[in-house]
C-alpha positions in Angstrom: 89.2 -20.4 103.5 87.0 -19.8 100.6 84.0 -22.1 100.1 84.2 -24.5 97.2 80.9 -23.8 95.5 81.2 -26.6 93.0 81.5 -29.1 95.9 78.5 -27.5 97.7 76.4 -27.8 94.5 77.4 -31.4 94.0 76.5 -32.3 97.6 73.3 -30.4 97.4 72.3 -32.2 94.1 73.2 -35.6 95.6 71.1 -34.9 98.6 68.1 -33.9 96.4 68.6 -37.1 94.2 68.7 -39.4 97.3 65.7 -37.7 99.0 63.5 -37.8 95.8 64.4 -41.4 95.0 63.6 -42.5 98.6 60.2 -40.8 98.4 59.4 -41.6 94.8 61.4 -44.5 93.4 61.5 -45.7 89.7 60.9 -43.7 86.6 58.6 -41.2 88.3 61.4 -40.2 90.7 63.9 -40.1 87.9 61.7 -37.8 85.9 61.2 -35.5 88.9 65.0 -35.4 89.4 65.4 -34.6 85.7 63.0 -31.7 86.0 64.5 -30.4 89.2 68.2 -30.8 88.7 68.7 -32.1 85.2 69.9 -35.4 83.8 68.3 -38.7 83.1 70.1 -41.0 85.5 67.9 -43.6 87.0 65.5 -43.6 84.0 65.0 -46.8 82.1 66.2 -46.9 78.6 62.5 -47.4 77.5 61.4 -44.1 79.1 64.4 -42.2 77.7 63.6 -43.5 74.2 60.0 -42.5 74.6 61.0 -38.9 75.5 63.3 -38.9 72.5 60.7 -40.3 70.2 58.2 -37.5 71.1 60.8 -34.8 71.3 60.5 -34.0 75.0 64.0 -34.6 76.2 64.4 -30.8 76.7 62.0 -31.1 79.6 64.6 -33.2 81.4 67.7 -31.5 80.3 66.8 -27.8 80.0 64.4 -27.6 82.9 66.8 -29.2 85.3 69.6 -27.0 84.2 67.6 -23.8 84.5 66.4 -24.8 88.0 69.9 -25.6 89.1 71.3 -22.3 87.8 68.6 -20.3 89.6 69.1 -22.2 92.8 
């Protein structure tokens, strides 16, 4: 049977998120997750608004997306 790559990617991303948050909890871990796999889940609204205010949200979104595509 063919491998469901979407499922494999989801499980892999979930594993990365759990490992990073166990090693580095809080906003620091959430930022690292954003850079590695994209997204801003786990960040406080204050940190998200600070990234928006200074125009750096692309670091979280674009960087994580690009790393995910290459992986």
